[in-house]
Structure formats: C-alpha cells, structure tokens
C-alpha positions in Angstrom: -84.0 42.8 -13.0 -82.8 42.9 -16.6 -86.1 41.3 -17.7 -88.1 43.9 -15.9 -86.2 46.7 -17.6 -86.9 45.3 -21.0 -90.6 45.2 -20.4 -92.7 48.4 -20.2 -94.6 49.0 -17.0 -98.3 47.9 -16.7 -100.9 50.5 -17.6 -102.3 49.9 -14.1 -99.8 52.6 -13.3 -102.2 55.6 -12.9 -99.8 58.0 -14.6 -99.4 56.0 -17.8 -103.1 55.1 -18.0 -104.2 58.7 -17.5 -101.6 59.9 -19.9 -102.8 57.7 -22.8 -106.4 58.4 -22.0 -105.9 62.2 -22.1 -103.9 62.2 -25.3 -106.4 59.9 -27.0 -109.3 62.2 -26.2 -107.2 65.3 -27.0 -106.2 63.9 -30.4 -109.9 63.1 -31.2 -110.8 66.7 -30.3 -108.0 68.2 -32.4 -108.7 66.2 -35.5 -112.4 67.1 -35.1 -111.4 70.8 -34.9 -109.0 70.6 -37.9 -111.5 69.1 -40.3 -114.2 71.4 -39.1 -111.9 74.2 -40.2 -111.4 72.5 -43.6 -115.1 72.4 -44.3 -115.7 75.9 -42.8 -113.3 77.3 -45.4 -115.1 75.6 -48.3 -118.5 77.0 -47.6 -118.3 80.7 -48.4 -118.4 80.3 -52.2 -121.9 78.9 -52.1 -123.1 81.8 -49.9 -121.4 84.5 -51.9 -122.8 83.3 -55.3 -126.1 85.1 -54.6 -124.2 88.3 -54.0 -122.0 88.1 -57.1 -125.1 88.0 -59.3 -128.2 89.6 -57.8 -131.6 90.9 -58.9 -130.7 94.5 -59.2 -134.3 95.7 -59.6 -134.8 94.9 -55.9 -131.7 96.8 -54.8 -131.7 100.5 -53.8 -129.4 102.3 -56.2 -127.0 104.9 -54.7 -127.9 108.4 -55.8 -124.4 109.3 -56.9 -124.0 106.2 -59.1 -123.9 106.9 -62.8 -124.8 103.7 -64.7 -126.0 102.7 -68.2 -127.1 99.2 -67.5 -130.0 99.1 -65.1 -130.2 95.3 -65.1 -126.7 94.3 -63.9 -125.4 97.5 -62.2 -125.2 95.7 -58.8 -123.5 92.5 -60.0 -119.8 91.7 -59.7 -118.1 91.2 -63.1 -117.6 88.8 -64.8 -120.7 87.3 -63.1 -122.9 90.0 -64.5 -123.5 88.3 -67.8 -126.3 85.8 -68.8 -123.8 82.9 -68.5 -123.2 83.5 -64.8 -124.5 80.1 -63.8 -122.0 78.4 -66.1 -119.2 80.6 -64.6 -120.3 79.6 -61.1 -120.1 76.0 -62.3 -116.6 76.6 -63.6 -115.5 77.9 -60.2 -116.9 75.0 -58.4 -115.3 72.6 -60.9 -111.9 74.2 -60.6 -112.0 73.4 -56.9 -113.5 70.0 -57.1 -111.6 68.6 -60.0 -108.3 69.7 -58.4 -109.5 68.1 -55.1 -110.5 64.8 -56.8 -107.1 64.5 -58.6 -105.1 65.5 -55.6 -106.9 63.1 -53.3 -105.4 60.1 -55.1 -101.9 61.3 -54.4 -102.5 62.8 -50.9 -102.7 59.4 -49.2 -99.3 58.6 -50.6 -97.7 61.7 -49.2 -99.6 61.4 -45.9 -98.1 57.9 -45.4 -94.5 59.1 -45.9 -94.4 62.5 -44.3 -94.9 63.5 -40.6 -98.6 64.0 -40.1 -98.1 67.1 -38.0 -96.1 68.9 -40.6 -98.3 67.7 -43.5 -101.5 68.9 -41.8 -100.0 72.2 -40.7 -98.7 73.1 -44.1 -102.0 72.1 -45.7 -104.1 74.2 -43.4 -101.8 77.2 -43.7 -101.9 77.1 -47.5 -105.6 76.5 -47.6 -106.1 79.6 -45.5 -103.8 81.6 -47.9 -105.8 80.7 -51.0 -109.2 81.2 -49.2 -108.1 84.7 -48.3 -106.8 85.4 -51.8 -110.3 84.8 -53.2 -111.6 87.4 -50.7 -108.9 89.8 -51.6 -110.3 89.9 -55.1 -113.1 92.1 -53.7 -110.7 94.7 -52.2 -108.3 94.5 -55.1 -111.2 95.0 -57.5 -110.3 91.9 -59.6 -112.8 90.9 -62.3 -110.9 88.1 -64.0 -112.5 84.6 -64.1 -109.0 83.2 -64.5 -107.9 84.6 -61.2 -110.8 83.2 -59.3 -110.5 79.9 -61.1 -106.8 79.5 -60.3 -107.3 80.4 -56.6 -110.1 77.8 -56.4 -108.0 75.1 -58.1 -105.0 75.7 -55.8 -107.3 75.7 -52.7 -108.8 72.4 -53.9 -105.3 70.9 -54.0 -104.4 72.1 -50.6 -107.7 70.8 -49.1 -106.7 67.3 -50.0 -104.1 67.3 -47.2 -106.9 67.0 -44.7 -108.9 63.8 -44.9 -106.3 61.1 -45.4 -104.0 62.6 -42.8 -106.8 63.1 -40.2 -108.0 59.5 -40.7 -104.4 58.2 -40.4 -103.9 60.2 -37.2 -107.1 58.9 -35.6 -106.1 55.4 -36.7 -102.8 55.7 -34.9 -104.6 56.3 -31.6 -107.7 54.1 -31.8 -108.0 50.4 -32.5 -110.7 48.4 -34.3 -114.2 47.4 -33.3 -117.6 49.0 -33.5 -116.7 52.0 -35.7 -120.1 53.1 -36.8 -121.3 55.1 -33.8 -117.9 56.6 -32.7 -116.9 57.6 -36.2 -120.4 58.8 -36.9 -120.2 61.2 -34.0 -116.6 62.3 -34.9 -117.6 62.8 -38.6 -120.1 65.5 -37.5 -117.2 67.9 -38.1 -118.5 68.0 -41.7 -121.9 69.4 -40.6 -120.4 71.7 -37.9 -118.0 73.1 -40.4 -120.7 73.7 -43.0 -123.0 75.4 -40.5 -120.3 77.7 -39.1 -119.1 78.5 -42.6 -122.6 79.5 -43.6 -123.1 81.6 -40.6 -119.7 83.4 -40.8 -120.1 84.1 -44.6 -123.6 85.3 -44.0 -122.5 88.0 -41.6 -120.4 89.7 -44.2 -122.0 88.8 -47.5 -124.2 91.8 -47.8 -121.7 94.5 -46.8 -118.3 93.2 -48.0 -118.3 89.7 -49.5 -114.5 89.6 -49.4 -114.6 89.1 -45.6 -116.8 86.0 -46.1 -113.6 84.4 -47.4 -110.9 86.2 -45.4 -112.3 85.3 -42.0 -112.6 81.6 -42.7 -109.1 81.7 -44.2 -107.7 83.2 -41.0 -109.5 80.5 -39.0 -108.1 77.5 -40.9 -104.6 79.1 -40.9 -104.9 79.5 -37.1 -105.8 75.8 -36.7 -102.7 75.0 -38.8 -100.6 76.8 -36.3 -102.4 74.9 -33.5 -101.7 71.6 -35.2 -98.0 72.3 -35.5 -97.6 73.0 -31.8 -100.0 70.5 -30.2 -100.8 67.5 -32.5 -99.3 64.2 -31.2 -99.3 61.8 -34.1 -99.2 58.5 -32.3 -98.7 56.7 -29.0 -95.1 56.1 -29.8 -94.5 59.8 -29.8 -95.8 60.0 -26.2 -93.6 57.1 -25.2 -90.5 58.8 -26.5 -91.6 62.2 -25.1 -92.0 61.0 -21.6 -89.2 58.4 -21.7 -91.5 55.7 -20.3 -89.0 53.0 -21.0 -85.8 54.1 -19.1 -83.4 51.5 -20.4 -83.7 52.0 -24.2 -85.7 55.2 -24.3 -87.9 53.7 -27.0 -91.5 52.6 -27.0 -92.9 49.3 -28.1 -94.8 49.6 -31.4 -98.4 49.2 -30.0 -99.7 49.4 -33.5 -98.7 45.8 -34.2 -100.5 44.3 -31.3 -103.6 46.4 -32.0 -103.6 45.0 -35.6 -103.3 41.4 -34.4 -106.2 41.9 -32.0 -108.7 42.1 -34.9 -112.3 43.2 -34.5 -112.3 42.1 -30.9 -110.6 45.3 -29.9 -113.0 48.2 -29.3 -112.5 51.4 -31.0 -112.1 53.3 -27.7 -109.7 51.3 -25.6 -110.2 50.9 -21.9 -107.2 50.7 -19.6 -107.5 47.0 -19.3 -107.4 46.5 -23.1 -104.4 48.7 -23.4 -102.8 46.8 -20.5 -102.8 43.6 -22.6 -100.7 45.3 -25.2 -98.0 46.0 -22.7 -98.1 43.1 -20.4 -98.2 40.2 -22.8 -94.9 38.9 -23.9 -96.1 38.4 -27.5 -96.7 42.1 -27.8 -93.3 43.1 -26.6 -90.5 44.0 -29.1 -87.0 45.1 -28.3 -86.7 47.0 -31.5 -87.1 50.8 -31.7 -90.5 52.0 -32.6 -89.3 53.3 -36.0 -88.0 49.8 -36.9 -91.3 48.2 -35.9 -93.4 50.6 -37.8 -91.5 50.3 -41.1 -91.8 46.5 -41.5 -94.8 46.8 -43.7 -95.0 48.3 -47.1 -97.8 50.5 -48.4 -100.3 48.6 -50.4 -100.3 49.3 -54.2 -103.1 51.0 -55.9 -104.2 47.9 -57.7 -103.9 45.9 -54.6 -106.3 48.3 -52.8 -108.8 48.0 -55.7 -108.8 44.2 -55.4 -110.1 44.4 -51.8 -113.7 43.1 -51.9 -116.1 46.1 -51.7 -113.7 48.9 -52.5 -114.9 49.4 -56.1 -118.6 49.1 -55.2 -118.5 51.6 -52.3 -116.2 54.0 -54.2 -118.7 54.2 -57.1 -121.6 54.5 -54.7 -119.9 57.4 -53.0 -119.3 59.0 -56.3 -123.0 59.4 -56.9 -123.8 60.2 -53.2 -121.3 63.0 -53.2 -122.7 64.2 -56.5 -126.0 64.8 -54.8 -124.5 66.1 -51.5 -122.2 68.7 -53.2 -124.9 69.9 -55.6 -126.9 70.8 -52.5 -123.8 72.3 -50.9 -122.9 74.6 -53.7 -126.3 75.4 -55.3 -128.9 75.3 -52.5 -128.6 79.0 -51.4 -128.9 80.2 -55.0 -131.9 77.9 -55.6 -133.6 79.2 -52.5 -132.9 82.8 -53.5 -134.1 82.4 -57.1 -137.1 80.0 -56.6 -138.1 80.5 -53.0 -138.4 84.3 -53.2 -135.8 84.7 -50.4 -133.1 87.4 -50.3 -129.5 86.3 -50.5 -129.1 86.8 -46.7 -132.3 85.1 -45.7 -131.5 82.1 -47.9 -128.8 81.2 -45.4 -131.4 81.1 -42.6 -133.0 78.7 -41.9 -133.1 76.4 -44.9 -129.5 76.4 -46.1 -128.2 76.0 -42.6 -130.7 73.4 -41.5 -129.9 71.3 -44.6 -126.5 70.7 -43.0 -128.0 69.5 -39.7 -127.8 66.0 -40.9 -125.1 65.0 -38.3 -127.7 62.8 -36.5 -128.2 60.9 -39.8 -124.6 59.8 -39.8 -124.8 58.8 -36.2 -128.0 56.9 -36.8 -126.5 55.2 -39.9 -123.5 54.1 -37.8 -125.7 52.7 -35.0 -127.9 50.8 -37.4 -124.9 49.4 -39.3 -123.2 48.4 -36.1 -126.3 46.6 -34.8 -127.1 44.8 -38.0 -123.6 44.3 -39.4 -124.9 45.6 -42.8 -123.0 48.6 -43.9 -124.1 48.2 -47.6 -127.8 47.6 -46.7 -127.9 50.6 -44.4 -126.5 52.9 -47.1 -128.7 51.4 -49.8 -132.0 51.8 -47.9 -131.2 55.5 -47.0 -130.2 56.3 -50.6 -133.3 54.6 -52.0 -135.5 56.6 -49.6 -133.8 59.8 -50.6 -134.6 59.6 -54.3 -138.4 60.4 -54.1 -137.8 63.1 -51.4 -135.2 65.1 -53.4 -137.5 68.2 -53.2 -137.7 67.9 -49.5 -134.4 69.6 -49.0 -133.8 69.0 -45.3 -134.9 65.4 -45.3 -133.1 64.5 -48.5 -129.9 66.1 -47.4 -129.9 63.9 -44.2 -130.7 60.7 -46.0 -127.9 61.2 -48.6 -125.3 62.4 -46.1 -125.9 59.5 -43.7 -124.4 57.0 -46.2 -121.9 59.6 -47.3 -120.6 59.8 -43.7 -120.7 56.1 -43.1 -118.8 55.2 -46.3 -116.0 57.8 -45.7 -115.4 56.7 -42.1 -116.5 53.3 -40.8 -116.7 51.6 -44.3 -113.3 52.9 -45.3 -111.9 51.7 -42.0 -113.5 48.2 -42.5 -112.1 47.8 -46.0 -108.7 49.3 -45.1 -108.2 46.7 -42.4 -109.6 43.8 -44.4 -108.4 40.4 -43.2 -106.4 39.9 -46.4 -104.2 42.8 -45.5 -103.1 41.3 -42.1 -103.7 44.6 -40.4 -101.4 46.7 -42.6 -102.2 50.1 -41.2 -100.6 51.8 -44.2 -103.4 50.3 -46.4 -105.9 52.3 -44.5 -104.7 55.7 -45.9 -104.6 54.3 -49.4 -108.1 52.8 -49.3 -109.5 55.9 -47.7 -107.9 58.1 -50.4 -109.2 55.8 -53.2 -112.8 55.8 -51.8 -112.9 59.5 -51.1 -111.0 60.4 -54.3 -113.6 58.5 -56.4 -116.4 60.2 -54.5 -114.7 63.6 -55.2 -115.2 63.0 -58.9 -118.9 63.0 -58.2 -118.5 66.1 -56.1 -116.9 67.8 -59.1 -119.5 66.6 -61.6 -122.5 67.5 -59.5 -122.1 71.3 -59.3 -120.8 71.4 -63.0 -123.9 69.5 -64.2 -126.1 71.7 -62.1 -124.6 74.8 -63.7 -125.1 73.4 -67.2 -128.7 72.1 -66.5 -130.2 74.8 -64.3 -130.7 77.3 -67.2 -133.2 74.8 -68.7 -135.1 74.7 -65.4 -134.6 73.5 -61.8 -136.8 70.5 -62.4 -134.2 69.0 -64.6 -131.6 69.4 -61.8 -133.8 67.5 -59.5 -134.2 64.7 -62.1 -130.5 64.5 -62.3 -130.2 64.1 -58.5 -132.9 61.4 -58.4 -131.0 59.5 -61.1 -127.8 59.8 -59.1 -129.5 58.4 -56.0 -130.8 55.4 -57.9 -127.3 54.7 -59.5 -125.7 54.8 -56.0 -128.2 52.1 -54.8 -127.5 49.9 -57.9 -123.8 49.8 -57.2 -124.4 48.5 -53.8 -127.0 45.9 -54.9 -124.5 42.9 -55.0 -123.2 43.7 -51.5 -126.7 44.2 -50.2 -127.7 40.8 -51.6 -124.8 39.1 -49.9 -125.7 40.7 -46.6 -129.4 39.7 -46.9 -128.3 36.2 -47.6 -126.2 36.2 -44.5 -129.1 37.4 -42.4 -131.3 34.6 -43.9 -128.7 32.0 -42.8 -127.7 31.0 -46.4 -124.2 32.4 -46.1 -121.8 33.5 -43.3 -122.7 37.0 -42.1 -120.1 39.5 -43.1 -119.7 43.2 -42.6 -119.3 45.4 -45.7 
C-alpha cells in the first residue's frame, strides 16, 4: 500500500489524461494569443508614418484654416521637415535598439521569475507605452524626444514576450519533430501583424492616436488574461488538483522528458505521458521545486559554444534586417512610389506581405522531412535575394527561415546533447539567437531611413546584400548537411 501511495496513478485514468491534454492545448492557445498581442501592438507605427508626413497638395484644406506654409500644413510636427525619413528611422531605432539590448537580459529574468507574473507585467507595461504614443495626438505633443522615449521603453517591455512564451511552451511540450508544430504556432507573428495593420488602418485617417491606443488596450487586456489563466507547467496542475494524495507534490516530469531525447514527440499522446508516470526510473520522491532546481542556467559563453548557435544567430541578424525593413517601411514605400494613398497602402499589399505564415509551416515541414534546418533556410534566403522587388514573394521567403530559426532551430540548439537536456539552457539560447537577430531588426529600418533619400533602389540593393550575407553564414552548416545526405558523414540536424 505504501508503495502505491508513493507512485502517481497511471494516465490511463481518464480524469488525469483529459486534464493534461486540455491544459496542454489551452496553454498553446494562450501563448499564441499573447504573442499575437505583442506583434499587434508593434505594427501601428509603420501604418501611421504615412499620416505623420503626407503630400498636402492632395489633401483638401479646411476653409477656416489660416496657414502660411502650403507644403506641410497637413503634417504632424516635427515630421513636417525635409528630414522626416531620418526622424522615422530614429523612432524605429529607439524601439529596436532597446529591444535588442533588453533581449539578452530578458532570458535571465524569465528563468528566475514566475512566468505568469513576468508575462503579465510585460504586457501591461507594453500596453501603457503603446497608449502613451497615441496620447501624443490628443495632448498635442510635437517633441521627438517624447516619442523616442516612449518607443524605447516600449521596446524594453516587449522583450518580456518571446523568451517567456518559449519557456512556457517548453514546460508543456517535449522534444521531437518541432518544425511543423512550431511553424503553425509561430503564425502568431503574421496574425498579429495583419490585425495590427487592420486596426491601425481603421483610425489612421481620422485620429491616428487611436491607432496606438486600441492595440495598447488589447495587449494590456491579454496581460490581465495571462495573470488569471496561464498555467506555467505540469507541476502546477499536479499541485492544483492534489493528484498525489500522500505528499501533495508532483513528480518533476521535466526530467523524464529531457531524458527521452528526440524520440519523444512534441505533442505527447496519453501513452507517452503514461511512461513518465509508470516507470520507476521516472519517479522521484522529492518535491517538484527541488527536482527543478538541480540544474543551473547555462552561462552566456557556454551557450555560444554550442555548435550552430553563432552561425544561426548571425544568419538571423540579416534575415531580420530584411524582415523588419519591410515591416516598418513597406507602407510608406507603397504610398510614395506606388501612387497609393496612406489608407489604401494598407490594403492589399501591406497586409498581404504578412501572409507568409504558410512559408514558416512549409519551411518546418521540409526541414523535418530532410533533417536539414540550415539547408532549408539557406535555399529560401538565396531565392529571396533576386526577388526583393516582388514584395509578397520575398516577404514569405525571408520570413520562412526567420520563423524556423526562432522556433525549431532555437529548440534544437537549446536541447543540444552536450547540455544533457538542461531546460534552462533553452531560454538562454533562444534569447541569444533572437537578441542577435534583433540587432539586425534595429539596423534595417535605420539604414532604410538613411539610404531612402538617395532613392529606393539603393534600399533594395541593401536588402539583397543582407540576404546574401545571411546565406553565407549558413554555408558551413549547409555543407555538413549535404555531406551527411551524400553518406560521407553522419546525418545531423542543425
């Protein structure tokens, strides 16, 4: 009898099996919703740019308006000057530089703080600073310092999202074929960008401040939702429902999942979860907290020494440079060059550019089937270079590798065999890869702002060069994968 009490019940129990299945799916849905809100709140600035500086000769002037400058009467100061593109680049850079710097520290905090509190606070503060940008319209603020400060603080708050969300998903799902599942899940990026464009487009012509305030309210609301409903791990469910009546603690299922290696599928079935509870080797009499704390977080240098981390990080730097240049400058380019109004530039080209979610799913499927993460990314990036003027196609080809690297590749490298399944390394590796990529995200819009006055052709040449460099940094890994396919070396992933 005592032995039975020390062992948790089998997951053949319908209640326990259904409980874990429901919370696993609910967690996946919540994390999808949370990061959709993060991206939704980032999008308005790219839509509002075309309203802050307009072609006033095409705008009907109010009869009671007394003006002296006919060329810039409809613009919003300080963006009514000839250097408005540079000022837009400054705003973008304030956000992205702060995001890139904060990302390297965010993983550290995310590993040491409760994810529910960390994510909730991050979303509430992101909503606050997003709304503050929009309040500048109603408060009649015309200081570049105000908007730059708000953008920088928002960038810092936005870093709470990605490492925490990845860590939360990692607590619930094991290893295995990550490409397809994480490719579908990573579509929150595209969904957030699409919704952000649509919401901002509704208000941009009448009162552009609401283009920020509404997304700010949405992400703050999801922060409240996170606080009340997010369940961080399986151990939380065990303690919540007191599944083990003798000690009222749960077995640390993370350890047995780590030991199972790549044989565990990402989405566990009941039978695979049952092995965790029924096998004597997977049972521990220690409390969950003690079992979870037996590993130390990997050091920064230790994470960099993992094979492939540096190469994929630098590749992501240039991939995000291209992606974020499209994200922040595409509506203005369409408005200026394509002879579209600032409202019509949102539909359909700007919105359709973000319908690249199928590219991430396809990239995941191909990399799962071939086992070649680097080759899949390299081929797509190489194909994107000559198609940079074909906005929709190029956006999909670039964002496919972007999605694959930030999800499945990060998970592969964060659970490298040399780490012995240290789950706390996953957040660190994810933060390093995405933080390095965020440097490119900061450089892209800044360079576009500096180069665009000399002509949009030069901006496209910059994007082509970035695509080629991204491919070059993966060349060594691609060579190793090709050798493996040819039978000259053991076939390895990533």
